[in-house]
MITORDO-440839 format. One record per residue (C-alpha): x, y, z; residue in three letters. Coordinates in steps of 0.2 Angstrom, whole numbers, plus 5000, padded with zeros to 4 digits. Example, Ala and Ser with C-alpha at 12.3 -4.5 7.8 and 13.67 -1.06 7.14 Angstrom:
<rs>
506249785039ALA506849955036SER
</rs>
This chain:
<rs>
534652955400MET535252955418SER536552825414HIS537052905398ALA537353075407LEU538352985421ALA539552905408SER539753055397SER541553115394SER542153285399GLU542053365382HIS540153345383ASP540053445399THR539353595391LYS538053505381ALA537553415398LEU537453585406LEU536353655393ARG535253495394LEU535153515413ALA534553695411GLY533153635400ILE532653505413LEU532653635426GLU531353745416ALA530353585411SER528653555420PRO529153375421ALA530353295433VAL531653175427SER532253035438TYR533052865438ALA532552705448LEU533652555452GLU532952385445PRO531952345461ALA531052505459GLY531252575477ARG532752695477CYS532652845466ALA533852975459THR533153145453PHE534053205438ARG533253385438SER533253505453ALA531453555449ASN530853415459ALA530953525475ALA530153665465ARG528653565459HIS528453445474PHE529053555488GLY530053415495TRP531553525501SER530253595514ALA530053425521ARG531653365529PRO530853215535ASP530653155517LEU532553185514ASP532353195496LEU533453305485ASP534453305470GLN535953225477GLU535353105489HIS534452935484GLN533252855496ASP531652755496CYS530552885488TRP529052775491LEU528952865508ARG528253005498ALA526852895489VAL525152885496HIS525052735507ALA523552655497SER524552675481ASP526152595486VAL525652415483GLN524752445466PRO526152535458ILE527452415465GLU526452265458ALA526252355441GLN528152385440LEU528552195444GLN527252135432ALA528052245418TRP529852185423LEU529252005423THR528552025406ALA530252085399GLY530152275402ALA529752315384GLU529052485379GLY528452615391VAL527652585408LEU526352715412ARG525752745430ARG524652865440SER524652885459TYR524653015473ARG526153085483ILE526353205497ARG526853385493HIS528153465505GLY526753575511ALA525753425516GLY524353425503HIS524253285490GLU524653285472LEU524153175457TRP525653115448ILE525853035431GLU527452955426ASP528252855411HIS529652735414LEU530852645401ARG532152515405ALA534052535402VAL535052375398ARG536852325398ASP537752235383GLU537052065390ALA535252135389GLY535052145408ARG534052285415VAL535252395425VAL534252555427GLU532452625425LEU532352805419ILE530752915418GLY529853075419VAL528553135432MET527153265429ARG525953345441ASP524253315433VAL523253365449THR522353505439ALA521953395425TRP521153265436ASN520053395443GLY519353445426SER519353265419ASP517553225423ARG516853385415GLN517953355400PHE517353175398ASP515553235398VAL515953355384LEU516953235373VAL515653095375ARG514553205364ASN515853235351VAL515553115336PRO517353095333GLY518953055343MET519853195353ILE521653135357PHE523353185364GLN524753085356LEU526453075365LEU527953045354VAL529653005362TRP531253055356PRO531652875350ASP530052885339GLY528952765350SER527252845354SER525652815364CYS524052905368TYR524052975386PRO522353035382TYR521052965370ALA519153005371SER517852875371ILE517652905352GLY519152795349ILE517852655350ARG516952715334ASN518452765325ILE519652615329PHE518652495338GLY519752515353LEU519652565371GLU520652715378PRO521652595389GLU522252495374ASP523352645368VAL523952725384ARG525552625384GLU525852615365THR524952655349ASN525352495341ALA523552435341ALA523052595332VAL524252555318PHE523652375317GLU521852445313ARG522552575299ILE522452505282HIS524152425277GLN524252535261ASP524052695272ASP525152655287VAL526752715279ALA525952885274LYS525252915292VAL526952865300GLU527852995288ALA526553135293LEU526853105311ILE528753095309ARG528853255299ASP527753355310ALA528653305325ALA530153385317ILE529353535309SER527953565322LEU526753605308ASP524953565310SER524453395302VAL523053355291GLN522853165287SER521553065277HIS521652875277TYR520652715279ARG520352605295VAL519852425296LEU518652435310HIS518352255318PRO516552275318GLU516052405305ARG517352355291GLY518252475281LEU517952665285ILE518752825280TRP519352955293VAL520153125293ARG521253195307GLY521853365312HIS523153395325SER524453525331THR526153465338PRO527053545353GLU528753505359ARG528953475378LEU530553525388ALA531053335389ASP531153325370GLY529453235368CYS528153295356VAL526353305360VAL525053305347PHE523353375352ASN522053335339GLY520353275333TYR519853125321ILE518153115313GLN517452985301GLU517153035283THR516552865276THR514852945270ALA515753085262GLU516852965252GLU515352865247ALA514553025240SER516053075231LYS516152895223ALA514352895219ALA514553065210LEU516053005200GLN515152845195ARG513652955189SER514853065178ARG515652905172ASP514052825167GLU513352985159LEU514952995149GLN514852815145GLY513052835139PHE513552975128PHE515052885120ASP514152715116VAL512352785112ALA511752715095LEU510752885093ASP511653035086LEU511953145101LEU512753325099CYS512953495107ILE512853645095ALA513053835097SER511753955091LEU512854015077ASP512653835069GLY514253745074ARG514453575081PHE515253595099VAL515353405103ARG514753245094VAL514653065100ASN515452915091GLN513752875082ALA514053025070TRP515652945064SER514852775061SER513252855053THR514052985042LEU515752925040GLY516653075047TYR517853075061ASP517253175077ALA518753295076ALA518153345058VAL516353385064LEU516753475080GLU516853655076GLY516153635058ALA514453725053ARG513153585053PHE512153685040LEU513553645027ASP513053455028TYR511153485025VAL510453445008HIS510153604999PRO508253564997ASP508053555016ASP509053705021LEU507653825022ASP506653705033ALA508153685044THR508353875046LEU506553895051THR506653755064GLU508253835071MET507254005073ALA505853915082SER507153825093LEU507953995097SER506254065102ALA506153935116GLY505153795106HIS505753615106GLN506053515090THR505153355089LEU505053235074GLY505953365062PHE506853275048THR508053335035ASN509453255025ARG511353255029TYR512753225017ARG513953085022GLY515753065019ALA515352955004ASP514253094996GLY512653004999SER511253085010TYR510553005026ARG508753055032ILE508953115050ILE507553135063GLU507853265076TRP507353305095ARG508253455102SER508053595115GLN508953755119LEU509853765136HIS510653935139GLY511653975123LYS511953785118LEU510753675108ILE510653495115TYR510053375102ALA509753185099ALA509553125082ALA509152965073ARG509552895056ASP507852855049VAL508452825031THR508052635032THR506352665040ARG505852785026GLU506352665013GLN505452525022ALA503852635023LEU503952655004ARG504252475001GLU502752435013LEU501552535002GLN502252434987ASP501852274996SER500152325000ARG499752354982ASN500452184977LYS499452104991LEU497852174986ASN498152104968SER498651934975LEU497051944987TYR495951964972GLU496751834960LEU497351704973ALA496751524968PRO496451484987ILE495151564998GLY495651715009ILE494551775023ALA494551905037LEU493451875052ASN493251965069ARG494051865083LEU492651905095ALA491151825085ASP491951755070GLY490951865058VAL491651885040PHE492252055037VAL493152015020GLN493251865008ALA494151854991ASN493251794975PRO493951614977GLU493251594994LEU491551654988LEU491651534973ARG492051384985LEU490651424997THR489351474984GLY488951634994TYR488951814988THR489951944998ALA488352015006ASP487751845010ASP489351795018LEU489351945029GLY487851875039ALA488851715044HIS490251685055ASN491751565052PHE491151425062HIS489451415053ASP490451365037LEU491651255047VAL490651185061PRO491251005063LEU492650955075ALA494150865068GLY494350675067GLU495550685082ASP494150765093GLY494850935093ALA493751095095GLU493151185079PRO494451255068VAL495851345076GLY495051395092LYS496351315104GLN497851375094GLU497151555092LEU497051575111PHE498651485115ALA499851555102SER498951685091GLY498851575076ARG498151405071TYR498351275058GLY498651205046PRO497251085050VAL496150985039GLU494251015041ARG492651005031ARG491851165024LEU489951175022ARG489451255006LYS487851365004LYS486951214995ASP487351105010GLY488750995002SER490450985010GLU492251005004LEU493850945012HIS494851105015VAL496551145023LEU496451295034ALA497751405043GLN497651575050GLY498451715061VAL497751845073ILE498052025068LEU497452195075ARG496652335065ASP497052515068ARG495852525082THR496652375091GLY495252255088SER495852075085PRO495451995068HIS495851825061VAL496651815043TRP496351635036SER496851545021ILE495651405015ILE496251275002GLU495151154993ASP495950984995ILE494550864990SER495450794975ALA496950754985ARG496050674999LYS495250554986ARG496950504980VAL497650484997GLU496150375002ALA496550254987GLU498450254991LEU498050215010GLU497050065005ALA498449994994ASN499750025008ARG498649935020GLU498549785009ARG500349775006VAL500749795024GLN499549655029ASP500549545017PHE502249595023ALA501849575042GLU501049405039SER502649345031SER504249285041ALA505349385028ASP505449565027TRP505249675011PHE506349815005TRP506449934990GLU507950024984ALA508350154970ASP509450134955GLY511050154966ASP510450014978LEU509950144991ARG508550085003LEU506950185000THR505750075010TRP505749925021PHE504349835030SER504149825049SER504949645049GLY506549735047PHE506449815064ALA506449645072GLN508349635069LEU508549775082GLY509349945081ALA510749955069LEU512550025074VAL512550135058LEU510850205063GLY509350215051SER509650115035PRO508550225024LEU509550315011GLY511050205013ARG511650085000ARG511149905003LEU512949845004HIS513249965018GLU512349845029LEU513849725026ASP515349795016PRO515849615012THR514349595001THR514849734990ALA515649634976PRO514149524974LEU512849664975LEU513949784963ASP514049644950THR512149614951ALA511849804950LEU512949824935GLN512149684925LEU510449724931ARG510249544937ARG509349474952PRO510149474969ILE510149284973ASP510449214991GLU511749344997VAL512249315015GLU512449485025ALA513149515042GLN512149665049ILE512849745065ALA511549795078THR511849865095VAL511449695102ASP512649605091GLY512849535073ILE511249465064ARG511449355048TRP510249395034CYS509849315018LEU509549445004LEU508549414988ASN507949544975GLY507349584958LEU507749734947PRO506249854944THR505949954928PHE504750094925LYS504350134907ASP505750014902GLY507050114912VAL507950034926PHE507350114943SER508050004956GLY507649834966TYR506349764976ARG506649614987GLY506549515003THR507649485018GLY507649335030ARG508449325047ASP509549165047ILE510549215063THR510149055073GLU510448935058ARG512149025054LYS512749025072GLU512348845073THR513348805058GLN514748915063LEU514748845081ALA514748665074LEU516248705063ALA517248785077ALA516848645088SER517548525076ARG519048625073GLN519348645092LYS519148455095LEU520348415081ARG521648535088SER521348475106LEU521448295100TYR523148325092LYS523948445104LEU523148395121ALA524448365135PRO523448215140VAL523148045131GLY521448025122ILE520847855117ALA519247785108LEU518947605113ASN517547475109ARG516447445124PHE516147265120ALA518047205121ASP518947365126GLY520047365109ARG520847535105PHE520047615089LEU520947785090GLU522247875100GLY523248035100ASN525048065100SER525148095119GLU524347915122LEU525747845111ALA527047935121ARG526447885139LEU526147695134THR527647675122GLY526647595108TYR526347675091SER524547705086LEU524547565074GLU525147445088GLN523747515100LEU522447465088ARG522947275091HIS522847295110LEU521447305122THR521247415138TRP521547265149ARG523247235141ALA523947405146LEU523247395164THR524447335178ALA524047165186GLU523547245203GLU522347365195CYS521347235185ARG520247185199GLU519347365198ALA518947355179GLU517347255180PRO516547375192ALA517147525181GLU516447445166TRP514747415175ARG514647595180ASP515047645162LEU513647535156GLY512347595169GLU512847785170HIS513647825154GLY515247885162ARG516647835174TYR518047915184GLY519048005189PRO520047865196CYS521847825197GLU522647665189ARG524347605183THR524747575165PHE526247465160VAL527347555148HIS527947455132ALA529747455140ASP528947375156GLY529047515169HIS527347575177GLN526547735173VAL525247805186PRO523747885177VAL522147975181LEU520647915170LEU519047995165ASN517847925152GLY516147935144VAL515047815134LEU514447865116ILE513547785102GLU514347775085ALA513247815069PRO513147625066ASP512447595083GLY514047525091GLU514447585109ARG516147655111GLN517147745125ILE518047905124TRP519347915138SER520548045145ILE522147975151ILE523348095161GLN525048045167ASP525148095185VAL526948035189THR527648215192GLU526048255202GLN526348115214ARG528248165216ARG527748345220ASN526448285232ALA527648185241GLN528948325241ARG527548455247LEU527048335261LYS528848325267ALA528948515267LEU527348535275ALA527748415289GLU529648455292HIS530648605298ASP531848655284VAL533348705295LEU533348545307THR532448415297GLY531348385312LEU529448365310VAL528448525314ASN527048575326ARG525748505315GLN526448325314VAL526848325333LEU525048375336THR524348235325GLU525448115334ARG524848175351VAL523048175345ARG523347995339ALA523947945357VAL522448035365CYS521247935353ASP521847765359HIS520747665372ALA520947735390PRO521947585395GLN523147605381ALA523447795383ARG525047835391SER526347965385ALA527148135390ALA527148305381VAL528748405383VAL529048585378LEU530948635378LEU531648815376ASP533448845374LEU534048965387ASP534949125382HIS534849085363PHE534549265359LYS536249315367GLU537149185356ILE536249255341ASN536749435345ASP538549395350THR539049255338LEU537849295324GLY536349205316HIS537349075307ASP538049015324ALA536249015331GLY535748905316ASP537148785319GLU536648765337LEU534848725333LEU535348595320LYS536548515333GLU535248515347ILE534048435335ALA535248295332GLN535648275351ARG533748265355LEU533548125342LEU535048035349GLY534448045367ALA532647975363LEU532047815357GLY531347765340ALA529547775346ASP529747955353ASP529448105342VAL530548265341VAL529848425333ALA530448605331ARG529048715335LEU529848875330GLY531348985335GLY532248905349ASP530748805355GLU530648615353PHE529248495357GLY529448305362LEU528148165363LEU528848025374LEU528047855372ARG528247695381PRO528947535374ALA527647425365PRO526447345378GLY526947455392THR526347615400ARG527447765403LEU527747795421SER528247965429HIS529947895433GLY530247835415THR529748005409ALA530948095421GLU532347975415ALA532048025397LYS531948205401VAL533548205411ARG534448115396ALA533748255385VAL534448385397LEU536148295398ASP536248285379ALA535948475378VAL537248515391HIS538648445381GLU539948585376PRO539848645358LEU541148745347THR540348885337LEU541548975327GLY543049005339LYS542049005354ARG541448855365THR539748865373VAL538848755384GLN536948755379PRO535648755392GLN533748725391ALA532148745401SER530848605400LEU529048585405GLY528248415405VAL526348365405ALA525848175407MET524448085398LEU523148055404PRO523448135421ASP523748315415ASP522548305401GLY521748205387SER521748325372HIS523248405363PRO522848585367SER522648535386GLU524348445386LEU525148595377TYR524448715389LYS524948625405HIS526748585398ALA526848775394ASP526448815412ILE527748695418ALA529048775406LEU528648945413TYR528948875431ARG530648805425SER531148975419LYS530549055435ALA531648935445LEU533149005436GLY533148905420ARG534148755415ASP532948635423THR531348535420PHE529748535429THR528248415429PHE526548505428PHE525648515445ASP523848575446PRO524348705459SER525348795445MET523748855437ARG523448955453ASP525049055449ASP524449085431VAL522749145437GLU523649255450ARG524649335436ARG523049355425SER522149435440THR523649555443ILE523649605424ALA521749635425ASP521949745440ALA523449835433LEU522449875417ARG521049945427ALA522250055437THR523050125421LEU521350165415ALA521050275430THR522850345432ASP523050255448GLY524950225447LEU526150345457SER527950365459ILE529250375473ALA530850475470LEU532550415477GLN533850555478PRO535550545469GLN537050635477GLN538550705469HIS539950625479LEU541350755477PRO540450895486ASP538950805493GLY537650905484ARG536050845478HIS536150795460ALA534450725455GLY533150585458PHE532750415451GLU530850395448ALA530250225454LEU528450165450VAL527250125464ARG525650035464TRP524450025479GLN523449865476HIS522149795488GLU522749905502GLY524649865500ARG526049925490VAL526449805476MET528349785474PRO528849825456PRO529549645453GLY527849575456ALA526949675442PHE528249745430VAL528649575422PRO526849545420ILE526649715412ALA528049675400GLU527249505395GLU525449575393THR525949725383GLY525449845397LEU527249905399ILE526850045385LEU525350135394PRO526250105411MET527850185404GLY526950335397ARG525950355414ALA527650355424VAL528550475412MET527050595412HIS526950585432THR528850605434ALA528950755422LEU527450845430ALA528150825447THR529850895441LEU528851045434ARG527951075450ARG529551075460LEU530351195448LEU528851315449ASP529151315468ARG530851385466GLY531751225470LEU533251145461GLU532750955460PRO534150915447GLY533850775434TRP532450645434PHE532950475429ALA531550365423VAL531650175419ASN531150125402VAL530849955395ALA531349875378ALA529549875372ALA529450065374GLN531050095365LEU530449995350LYS528950105349ASP529250215334PRO528250355342ASN529250355359PHE530450495355VAL529050605348ALA527950575363GLU529450615375LEU529850775366SER528050825367GLN527950785386LEU529550885389ILE528851035379ALA527151015388LEU527951035405HIS529151175400ARG530751075404LEU532451055396GLN532950885389PRO534550885399ARG533350875415GLN532750705409VAL533750545410GLU533250375403LEU533750215413GLU533950055403ILE534549885409THR535749765400GLU534249665394GLY533649805384VAL535349815374LEU535149625371LEU533349635365ASP532849555349ARG532449725342GLY534149795345GLY534249895329GLU532649985333ARG533150015351VAL534850085346ALA533950205333GLU532750265347THR534150295360LEU535150385347GLU533650495343ALA533350525361ALA535150575364HIS535050695350ARG533550775358LEU534750815373GLY534150675385VAL535450575394SER535550385395ILE536050285410ALA536450095409LEU535750015425ASP536349855433ASP537949855423PHE539049695425GLY537549585430THR537049525412GLY537849485395TYR538149665389ALA539949685382SER541049835378LEU540349825360ARG538649875367HIS539450025376LEU540250075360ASN538650045350ARG537350135361PHE537450315367PRO537750285386VAL538150435397ASP538150345414ARG538550175421LEU537550115436LYS538549995447ILE537349865453ASP537049855472GLN537549675472SER539349735469PHE539249885481VAL538549775495ARG540149685500ASP541449805493ILE542149825511GLY542349635513SER542449555496ASP544049595486PRO543249535470GLN541749655472ASP542949795476ALA543949755461ALA542449745450ILE541849915457THR543549995454ARG543649925436ALA541849985432VAL542350165438ILE543950165428ASN543150095413LEU541750225413ALA542950375415HIS544050305401SER542450315390LEU542050485396SER540550415406MET539950455424ASP539650325437VAL538250305449VAL538350175463ALA536650095469GLU536250025486GLY537350135497VAL536850095514GLU538450115525ARG539750245528GLU541150125523ASP540350095506GLN540150285503LEU541950315509ALA542650185497PHE541650255482LEU542250435486ARG544050375487MET544050285470HIS543250435461GLY541450375459CYS540350525453ASP538650495460TYR537750375473ALA536050325479GLN535450215493GLY534550225510TYR536150295518LEU535850455507LEU533950455506GLY532550325505ARG531350335490PRO530150485494LEU528350515491ASP528250675480PRO527450765494THR529050735505GLU530250795491VAL530050985494GLU530550965512THR532050855507TYR532650985494LEU532451135506ARG533451045520ARG534751005507GLN534851185502THR534951245520HIS536351115524ASP537451125508LEU537251285499GLN538051455504THR537051605498VAL538251745493PRO537651925497PRO536751995482PRO537652125471PHE536752285471VAL537452405457PRO537852585461ALA536652705453ILE
</rs>
């Protein structure tokens, strides 16, 4: 507001004066603070009236003068409120800041002040001023404790809600009841009431906001009812009441109270559910429910009236119910209504009502008078009354049946089994009179257990299920004889509830005699059937199976299920024609073969049957079946085998011959035999086996013939046949000796033409042993030759194993292309063959690596000197210039030599030592050869030890970094640091050149690179947190890191983890990285890192094989001039020219230049004079420990930076 008042135009003066008057009369004091929060300007003159400051000149605080108003604040409150203000500003100065503190009144006493601050921002969003209001709350504080004691006992929440003119709001006061209502603390809402609205049910938020907004305008009391989502208690209902009051500063204060109404809402809901349930019961009840008036009219009826009488409810309601009563029931109905009017209930009264179709329904009533209305429930008992009449009719019929039934019927008490009733038939069966039978119980007549060992008749069943039977038992008659009876019964209770058993007893003696005779016949038939290998069957006149013996089950379960009831030909539909013909002519079924499908497969059966006649009328068939599956399968297999052999014999791609064993003469042969021999089958019958065999193979024939006679077979063996045209045919032979039906021994032979197989084997052997590109033998052949030399007698073992690698072959591939590289490999192969003798072996081992076996002349030993001469000849041959495309190159090679037997006696040992010697040649600068020396193993072991120690150091985060400053040459300001890896090993600092190459060879470069990057970025973050400006951090990365597909993602995560900007990070790569085999992958990674915002620096530029094409291909931001050029720029014109050229080249490509190794003033002057952008070296700063960097940066700031006076805006 302060800024707005100060910038108002003149035509707003009157409005401002009116506003000033309001401020003067307000109990609150308006004021403004500058952003630091120390200097205040009071906007209303009432500051002097409220705080008495005009009476204290030493405070020097009035409306026009701004000063450090903190002098008026109590000494112990200054630091807390300043800290509170700074924390609010740091957090973004959002919302309202509420503070409470003490000040000194002009009269000397203390006042408690509560103020609220807001931030005013310019167009750029910067805080330019703080405005607020102060209020004297001394009197409030005095009564706070008493008030808190009071409100703690109030079950709801007492509150004061403050709404600012811009619509934001907070709760300056909220009682402890806010915990129960919103699950919040009073402190949570003093700055803003956002937490309260988060707890209000989302469907009610808009309603509550609208109530507050409207009341703030109208100043009418507010009644609200809404839901709250309490974090612990779940959904609750609350009701609030508050009264708004507008303050002089334009704010509106709501004083009010909120109480929980969850229980009240639950009661309302329960009442409504009860009403709904009652209405639902009335609507869906099956009984006829109605309300009627005393004058005999329906007031309300339910739906059951419509479904029972067929009238719509609207027709009945209001109608006289007496109009629907049957005329004969009208008097009784009026009498019942009179009784009901006198206060008596109606129970069980029945009358008849006319339905819509004119028929009458019998209605049974229960009704009662309540006030002036009759409440009644009725039921349609028409069906029941009809059933009662029908029941009586049934009883009469049952009595007749009981007397006349041809089976015995008895009624016995369940408790003791005594007969209560017995019909005439039961008396006849037992021989007792009714009086005599009454002295016995049921079990006296049926005392015996059943044949299955069960208890006497029905006892188990009666107790378990209330009924028994039917069961077969023996009934003992009065004369002692017995009858077979079938008994069954059920428990029924008489009118007194006593349980009785009604039983039906049927005489089955005649049936049992017939069944016994039939069973005896069945057993005889079954014995015959089961003793037979065949099975028996019977079928009806439609050939449907009606019975079969148990032998049929031996076939297994049928696919179609049980055969009973199925026509015989359903077992095998292919038999239908034969079976139907026999059925039509009533002829026997004779030897019909059927395939029956079972779940285990097909079974073959032979069916026979005869027609049967009963009283001269055809009735069906009776027959036998036999399982012939094994016989049939044997027949089919034999036929199939013969067919297969015939087809195989004719179509086989091999020759098949039958010869006599006695003289070898051909008896039979197939067409393939005729083709591979050139003779027709007729001509072959006049030839013997020996006549076809080549002369050189005949010596083996007697032994083969002997094996054939002794073992019955020969082969496989390779022989050579002579074709009819004279050329030889290599064949593979297999044979077996058989005996013909006449007893003659014969030979079946398989003859396979293997001409093509031999050719393929020779081709495969050549491919397996030779390199496709150069035609040289491969590693396998070289190893076999070396092993052959090693296996010679010690005095004859003498040779040298040489491993040769072409130097810089990859660069040729990258610069001239792979075709040029292949041409170079082929040329080198020919040169190696030409430089060595016929006894020596030249092999290509893979890529640009070759292997040589140098052997002495026959009868001599290979001396060290001879071997060296041969190796020099090889190196000289390699050195010869070669034109590849349009470019002439001079190949170079590195060689390692191991001597046999001095350097090893096994191929693997010789390879290993030759490889160690090769590594030494490369370490010596390449393009040379080295003979293995045992001391070289020490260097290998040393490198292995260093690798193990480095691995352990990485596991414990033991690496550190040093930071070498980089300076911006035009103005001398600090620009950044290069992070250099440092390793403290065995008490000394290992130089990077001693372990970084080993890390690259062993794959440790990836975890080492991650560790260095993490340490560097963490250090950069610490420096920034201390208020320093360290510039960029340049970190060296290797080719293996850039080929890692996760490199950019991990780098992005590290930058985010340390809260850095990508532009603060630089990746340094060497020319070797650009020339790496994985150049495409490297380029993709660098492009991705560059898109991320990270800069790329190319280190040691000009010392390798990188070309301008590489600068165009890769996203390079800076070129670093190698210190080898910088070292002598003051004395070596060539180095000076190269340095100037690199600077000009970089600038023309919009790149910066960094010079390395600057150690003297003349170097620095040269670089500045020629426009070099940045430099690093001992002259500008040695590599620093991270603990020294802070001192360095502060010194740089002090020496180079000029701090301008801070700008303090006028208030």
